C-alpha positions in Angstrom: -0.4 -0.2 -0.5 1.1 3.5 -0.5 0.7 5.6 2.1 0.2 9.7 1.5 1.4 12.4 3.5 -1.4 14.6 5.3 -0.1 17.6 3.4 -0.4 16.0 0.5 -3.8 14.7 0.7 -4.6 18.9 1.8 -3.2 20.1 -1.4 -5.0 17.6 -3.4 -8.0 18.0 -1.6 -7.5 22.3 -2.0 -6.7 21.7 -5.8 -9.9 19.7 -6.6 -12.0 22.1 -4.1 -10.9 25.1 -6.2 -11.1 23.6 -10.1 -13.8 20.4 -10.2 -15.8 21.0 -7.3 -17.6 19.5 -4.6 -19.6 16.9 -5.9 -15.5 15.8 -7.4 -14.5 16.7 -3.6 -17.1 14.2 -2.2 -17.0 11.7 -4.6 -13.6 11.6 -4.9 -12.7 11.8 -1.3 -15.8 8.8 -0.1 -13.7 6.9 -3.1 -10.7 7.6 -0.9 -12.1 6.5 2.3 -13.6 3.4 1.1 -10.2 1.9 -0.4 -8.5 2.4 2.7 -10.4 -0.8 4.3 -12.5 -2.5 1.9 -11.4 -2.2 -2.2 -12.1 -4.7 -5.5 -11.4 -5.0 -8.8 -11.5 -6.7 -12.0 -8.8 -6.2 -14.8 -7.2 -7.1 -17.9 -3.1 -7.6 -17.6 -1.4 -6.8 -21.0 1.5 -6.1 -22.6 2.8 -4.1 -25.8 5.9 -5.9 -27.8 8.3 -3.9 -29.1 10.7 -3.9 -31.7 13.1 -1.6 -33.0 12.3 -2.5 -36.7 8.6 -1.5 -36.1 7.5 2.4 -36.4 5.7 3.6 -33.4 2.1 4.6 -34.0 1.5 8.4 -33.6 -1.3 10.0 -32.6 -1.8 13.7 -32.7 -4.0 15.6 -29.5 -7.0 18.1 -30.8 -5.1 20.6 -28.1 -1.6 22.1 -28.5 0.1 20.8 -25.8 4.2 20.1 -25.1 5.9 17.1 -23.7 8.3 16.7 -20.9 9.8 13.2 -19.5 10.5 14.0 -15.8 13.1 11.0 -14.5 14.8 12.5 -11.0 13.3 14.9 -8.0 15.8 17.3 -9.5 13.8 17.9 -12.4 11.3 17.9 -11.0 12.5 20.9 -8.9 13.9 23.1 -11.6 10.5 22.9 -13.9 8.4 23.8 -11.1 11.0 26.5 -11.0 10.9 27.6 -15.1 6.8 28.0 -13.5 5.1 24.5 -14.7 2.8 24.0 -11.7 1.9 20.3 -11.5 -1.3 20.7 -9.6 -0.4 19.3 -6.2 0.3 15.7 -8.2 3.3 14.1 -5.4 5.5 13.0 -7.3 8.8 12.5 -5.8 7.7 9.3 -4.3 8.1 8.0 -7.6 10.5 9.0 -8.7 12.5 8.6 -5.7 11.6 4.8 -6.7 13.1 5.5 -9.6 10.0 6.0 -11.8 9.4 8.0 -15.2 6.7 11.1 -15.3 5.5 10.8 -18.9 3.2 14.4 -19.1 2.0 17.0 -21.5 0.9 20.0 -20.3 -1.1 23.3 -21.5 0.6 26.5 -21.8 2.4 25.4 -18.3 -0.1 23.5 -16.2 -0.3 19.7 -16.4 -2.8 18.0 -18.2 -1.8 14.4 -18.5 0.8 12.4 -16.7 1.7 8.4 -17.4 4.7 6.9 -15.1 6.6 4.3 -16.8 8.5 2.1 -13.6 11.7 0.4 -14.6 11.9 -1.7 -11.6 10.5 -3.5 -9.2 10.2 -0.9 -6.4 8.6 2.0 -8.8 6.2 -0.6 -9.8 5.0 -0.9 -6.3 4.2 3.4 -6.5 2.4 2.9 -10.1 0.5 -0.3 -9.8 0.5 -2.4 -7.3 -1.5 -5.4 -8.1 1.3 -8.5 -8.3 1.1 -9.5 -11.8 4.6 -10.6 -13.5 6.7 -7.6 -15.0 10.3 -9.8 -15.9 12.5 -5.9 -15.5 16.2 -8.3 -16.0 15.3 -9.6 -19.4 13.9 -5.6 -20.4 10.3 -5.4 -19.5 9.0 -2.5 -17.6 4.8 -1.9 -16.7 3.3 1.4 -17.2 0.1 2.8 -16.0 -1.5 5.0 -12.8 -2.8 7.6 -16.0 -4.3 10.6 -14.6 -5.8 13.5 -17.3 -7.1 16.9 -16.0 -11.2 16.4 -16.5 -10.5 20.5 -18.5 -9.1 18.2 -21.1 -10.7 14.5 -21.4 -11.4 13.4 -24.3 -8.9 15.3 -26.4 -6.9 12.3 -27.0 -3.8 13.5 -24.4 -3.1 9.7 -23.8 -2.8 7.9 -26.7 -0.6 10.9 -27.2 1.3 10.3 -23.8 1.5 6.9 -25.2 3.2 7.8 -29.0 6.0 8.8 -26.6 6.7 6.0 -23.7 6.6 3.4 -26.5 9.2 5.4 -28.4 11.2 6.4 -25.9 11.2 3.0 -24.6 12.0 1.4 -27.9 14.9 3.5 -28.2 15.8 1.8 -24.9 16.5 -1.4 -26.3 12.7 -2.2 -23.5 11.2 -5.0 -25.2 7.8 -5.6 -23.4 5.3 -2.4 -21.5 3.2 -4.7 -19.2 -0.1 -2.7 -17.6 -3.3 -3.4 -16.1 -7.2 -1.6 -17.2 -9.7 -1.8 -15.4 -12.6 -4.8 -16.9 -15.5 -1.6 -17.4 -13.0 0.8 -18.3 -13.6 1.5 -22.3 -12.0 4.7 -22.9 -8.6 3.8 -21.8 -9.1 0.1 -23.3 -10.0 2.4 -26.5 -6.8 4.3 -26.4 -4.3 1.8 -25.9 -6.1 -0.5 -28.4 -4.6 1.8 -31.1 -1.6 0.6 -30.3 -2.3 -3.3 -30.7 -1.1 -4.4 -27.7 -2.5 -8.3 -26.3 -4.5 -9.2 -23.7 -2.6 -11.9 -21.9 -4.6 -12.7 -18.7 -7.4 -11.3 -16.3 -6.8 -10.4 -12.7 -9.3 -10.2 -10.0 -8.2 -7.5 -6.1 -10.1 -8.2 -3.4 -8.3 -5.9 0.2 -9.8 -6.1 3.1 -8.4 -3.8 5.9 -5.0 -5.1 5.7 -5.6 -8.6 3.7 -5.1 -8.8 0.3 -6.4 -11.7 -2.5 -5.6 -11.8 -6.5 -6.2 -14.5 -8.2 -4.7 -14.3 -12.3 -6.4 -16.4 -15.1 -4.2 -16.2 -18.6 -5.9 -16.3 -21.5 -5.4 -17.5 -24.6 -3.5 -14.7 -26.8 -5.8 -11.5 -28.2 -5.4 -8.9 -30.0 -7.3 -6.2 -28.9 
């Protein structure tokens, strides 16, 4: 479980109140408290093969935005000093474990972020589900995507993954793995553009500190 400081919770709650309103604040607050004690979900586990000889499909967003990859706390601090606004998102715990943040900005405000974990410790920060990722042979996992509600439906998710898959391919990664909830049709469609395959389905249940994970292999299914 990833623990969040009171300061981070306060700043995040304040941002939601100011920019998304009371209804969103109450919904997200209720969800956060509930998940401390009980949560469950059904997921697909995907993998995307990365081959240097294949050109990564590029998808353009519907709005003007700029891309930045953040790989360390120092880089984050430099961007903040330059006026970039990360909207109370707590990047440092993930960065300190080695995770990479792939960010899109509208002006200097972050509009979307997706994380990539190149090691086991980073994976725990971005996707706690215990599906297998073989980091030793060049696999990674991605996830913890977040789009500002103002910019949803603008193609930022697919545009970010164009950068992610290009970066991973250039750096010798052989495969990216990620999970999507069965009911999250929007994310399934967005990543389906890159022709990943579904390798298994998983069910997660948490009651207090007890966790259960069941994973069922699926015969190779193209999306």
